[in-house]
C-alpha positions in Angstrom: -10.3 4.6 -28.1 -8.7 4.2 -24.7 -9.2 7.0 -22.2 -6.1 8.9 -21.2 -4.8 8.1 -17.7 -5.3 10.9 -15.1 -2.0 11.2 -13.3 -1.3 13.5 -10.4 2.3 14.4 -9.6 3.2 16.3 -6.4 6.2 18.7 -6.7 5.6 18.7 -10.4 7.0 22.2 -11.1 10.7 21.3 -10.9 13.3 18.6 -10.8 12.3 15.0 -11.0 8.6 15.9 -10.6 8.8 18.2 -13.7 10.5 15.4 -15.7 8.0 12.8 -14.6 5.0 15.1 -15.6 6.6 15.8 -18.9 7.2 12.1 -19.6 3.6 11.3 -18.7 2.3 14.0 -21.0 4.5 12.7 -23.9 2.7 9.3 -23.4 -0.7 10.9 -23.7 -1.7 11.1 -20.0 -3.9 13.8 -18.6 -1.4 15.3 -16.1 -2.3 17.1 -12.9 0.7 19.1 -11.6 0.7 20.0 -7.9 2.8 23.0 -7.0 3.1 25.0 -3.8 3.8 28.2 -5.7 1.1 29.1 -8.3 3.4 31.2 -10.5 6.1 28.6 -10.7 3.5 25.9 -11.2 2.0 27.8 -14.1 5.4 28.4 -15.7 6.0 24.6 -15.5 2.6 23.8 -16.9 3.2 26.1 -19.9 6.7 24.7 -20.5 5.5 21.2 -20.5 2.7 22.1 -22.9 5.2 23.8 -25.2 7.7 20.8 -25.1 5.2 18.1 -25.6 2.5 19.8 -27.7 -0.1 18.4 -25.3 -2.8 20.5 -23.7 -4.2 18.1 -21.1 -2.0 19.5 -18.3 -3.7 21.0 -15.2 -2.3 22.8 -12.3 -3.5 22.6 -8.7 -1.7 24.5 -5.9 -1.2 23.1 -2.5 1.1 23.5 0.4 2.1 20.0 1.4 3.3 21.1 4.8 -0.3 22.0 5.8 -3.0 19.5 6.5 -5.7 22.0 5.6 -4.1 22.7 2.3 -3.8 19.0 1.5 -7.5 18.5 2.4 -8.4 21.3 0.0 -6.2 19.8 -2.7 -7.9 16.4 -2.3 -11.4 18.0 -2.5 -10.4 19.8 -5.7 -9.3 16.4 -7.2 -12.6 14.8 -6.2 -14.6 17.7 -7.6 -12.8 18.0 -11.0 -12.0 14.4 -11.9 -14.3 11.3 -11.8 -11.3 9.1 -11.1 -7.6 9.2 -10.5 -5.5 6.5 -12.3 -2.0 7.4 -10.9 -0.9 9.2 -7.8 2.9 10.0 -7.7 3.9 11.2 -4.2 7.1 12.9 -5.5 7.4 16.1 -3.4 10.0 16.1 -0.7 12.8 18.0 0.9 15.3 18.3 3.7 15.4 21.2 6.2 18.8 21.8 7.7 17.4 23.7 10.7 14.5 22.4 12.8 11.2 24.1 12.1 7.6 23.1 12.7 4.8 22.9 10.2 1.5 24.8 10.7 0.2 21.7 12.4 3.1 21.5 14.8 5.1 18.7 13.2 8.8 18.8 12.3 8.9 20.0 8.8 11.1 17.3 7.1 8.9 14.6 8.5 5.7 16.5 7.7 6.6 17.0 4.0 8.3 13.7 3.3 5.9 11.4 5.2 2.8 12.9 6.7 1.9 14.7 3.5 1.9 11.6 1.2 0.2 9.6 3.9 -2.7 12.1 4.2 -3.0 12.8 0.5 -3.0 9.1 -0.3 -5.7 8.3 2.3 -7.9 11.2 1.0 -7.6 10.1 -2.7 -8.1 6.4 -2.2 -11.7 6.5 -3.3 -10.7 8.3 -6.5 -7.9 5.7 -7.1 -10.3 2.9 -6.6 -12.8 4.5 -9.1 -10.0 4.0 -11.7 -10.4 0.2 -11.4 -6.6 0.0 -11.9 -5.2 2.8 -9.7 -1.5 3.0 -9.1 0.2 4.7 -6.1 3.9 5.5 -6.5 5.9 6.7 -3.6 9.3 8.4 -4.3 11.4 7.1 -1.4 15.2 6.9 -1.1 18.0 4.5 -0.6 18.8 6.6 2.5 16.9 4.6 5.2 16.9 4.4 9.0 17.8 1.2 10.8 15.2 1.8 13.5 12.1 4.0 14.1 10.9 5.4 17.4 7.3 6.3 16.7 7.0 8.6 19.8 10.0 10.7 18.6 9.1 10.8 14.8 6.6 13.6 14.5 8.3 16.3 16.5 11.9 15.2 16.8 12.2 16.5 20.4 14.9 14.0 21.6 18.5 14.7 21.2 20.4 16.8 18.7 18.5 17.7 15.5 19.7 16.4 12.1 17.6 17.1 9.0 19.2 14.3 7.1 18.6 11.7 9.9 14.9 12.8 10.0 14.8 12.5 6.2 16.0 8.8 6.5 13.3 8.2 9.1 10.6 9.8 7.0 11.5 7.9 3.9 11.6 4.6 5.9 8.2 5.5 7.2 7.1 6.0 3.6 8.4 2.5 2.7 6.4 1.0 5.6 3.3 2.8 4.5 3.8 1.4 0.9 4.1 -2.1 2.3 1.2 -1.8 4.7 -1.2 -0.4 2.1 -0.3 -2.9 -0.5 -1.5 -5.6 1.9 -4.8 -3.8 2.6 -5.7 -3.0 -1.0 -6.6 -5.6 -3.6 -4.0 -5.4 -6.3 -6.5 -5.6 -9.1 -8.0 -2.3 -7.7 -5.0 -0.3 -6.6 -1.3 -1.1 -6.5 1.3 0.6 -4.2 5.0 0.6 -5.0 8.0 2.8 -4.0 11.3 3.6 -5.6 14.7 5.2 -5.3 15.1 7.7 -8.1 18.9 7.8 -8.0 21.3 10.5 -7.0 19.9 13.5 -8.9 21.3 16.9 -9.8 18.8 19.6 -9.2 19.2 23.3 -8.2 17.9 22.3 -4.8 20.6 19.7 -4.3 23.3 22.1 -5.6 22.4 24.8 -3.1 23.1 22.3 -0.2 26.8 21.9 -1.4 29.8 24.2 -1.3 30.0 26.4 -4.4 33.3 24.8 -5.6 31.7 21.3 -5.6 28.7 22.3 -7.7 30.2 22.0 -11.2 31.5 18.6 -10.3 28.1 17.5 -9.0 26.5 18.1 -12.4 29.1 15.8 -14.0 28.7 12.9 -11.6 25.0 13.0 -10.7 22.1 11.9 -12.8 19.7 14.2 -14.5 16.1 14.7 -13.5 15.0 12.9 -16.6 17.1 9.9 -15.5 15.6 10.2 -12.0 12.0 10.2 -13.5 12.6 7.0 -15.4 11.5 4.6 -12.6 8.4 6.6 -11.7 7.4 6.5 -15.3 8.0 2.8 -15.5 5.8 2.2 -12.4 3.1 4.5 -13.6 2.7 3.2 -17.2 4.3 -0.2 -17.8 1.9 -3.2 -18.3 4.6 -5.3 -16.6 3.7 -3.9 -13.2 0.0 -3.5 -13.6 -0.7 -6.2 -11.0 2.6 -5.9 -9.0 2.3 -4.3 -5.5 4.3 -3.8 -2.3 7.7 -3.5 -4.0 10.6 -1.0 -3.8 12.5 -0.4 -7.1 15.9 0.8 -8.1 15.7 1.1 -11.9 13.3 -1.6 -13.0 14.4 -4.1 -10.4 12.6 -4.7 -7.1 15.2 -4.7 -4.3 15.0 -5.2 -0.5 15.0 -2.4 2.0 16.1 -2.1 5.7 14.8 -4.9 7.9 12.7 -2.6 10.1 10.6 -1.6 7.1 9.2 -5.1 6.9 8.1 -5.3 10.6 4.4 -5.9 10.3 3.6 -5.0 13.8 5.5 -1.7 13.6 3.8 -1.0 10.2 0.4 -1.4 11.9 1.4 0.9 14.8 2.7 3.5 12.4 -0.5 3.4 10.3 -2.6 3.9 13.5 -0.4 6.7 14.7 -0.5 8.4 11.3 -4.3 8.4 11.3 -4.1 10.2 14.7 -1.3 12.6 13.7 -3.2 13.7 10.5 -6.7 13.8 12.2 -8.2 10.9 10.2 -9.4 8.8 13.1 
């Protein structure tokens, strides 16, 4: 009998993360939901259990805007599970007003890039223990044409735009994907990224004028459709030895030219170690 895959999904209590966790549970995985809010996380865990009839669904709480909380989360994973087969860095968000995390970094960049960077680094040993670990980074087709590393973490230069920072953070996440894929043997751990599509969620609806919201639901994809590529990369035998790609649907596609700059990838990696206190 094959052992169930242990799959951790950040932001698993709603939207694409919830749909991803539900899809994994349906396929027999041992799912670990990560939610910032314990009550919402427990509601999601119970709902997935009810929908799937599966009981192997755990909840861990963690604030991904806090390095201390991310470290505690990684410690819990190491204590509770002998390995981790799949890490899906799904959680993200856009903050319209500039605010700083507890660690002093701009919040959109902290949640969308620094959090998955730190969590991934802390869980690498657990993923290697799988013997066939998979890291899946939920990125975006919204990408920046250039990155200025000195400006990235605090966004002190010029007028603030949460959406511009989001593009920069997701581009940094792509660069992290490509860099790590070159460092890790693909028969131990693979690293891929994806664009989930333009997804209707309550969060996306809140950012639009009220008269537009009913139309959004008609033209945008559902969270279940948005989860499809994450599920493909997490479970398909076709991609078990594929690493360093960015997917739309089940097709690898190219990203912005700057994301392939090997020298800048190296610089970003070294800076990220410093920003997150890992060096």
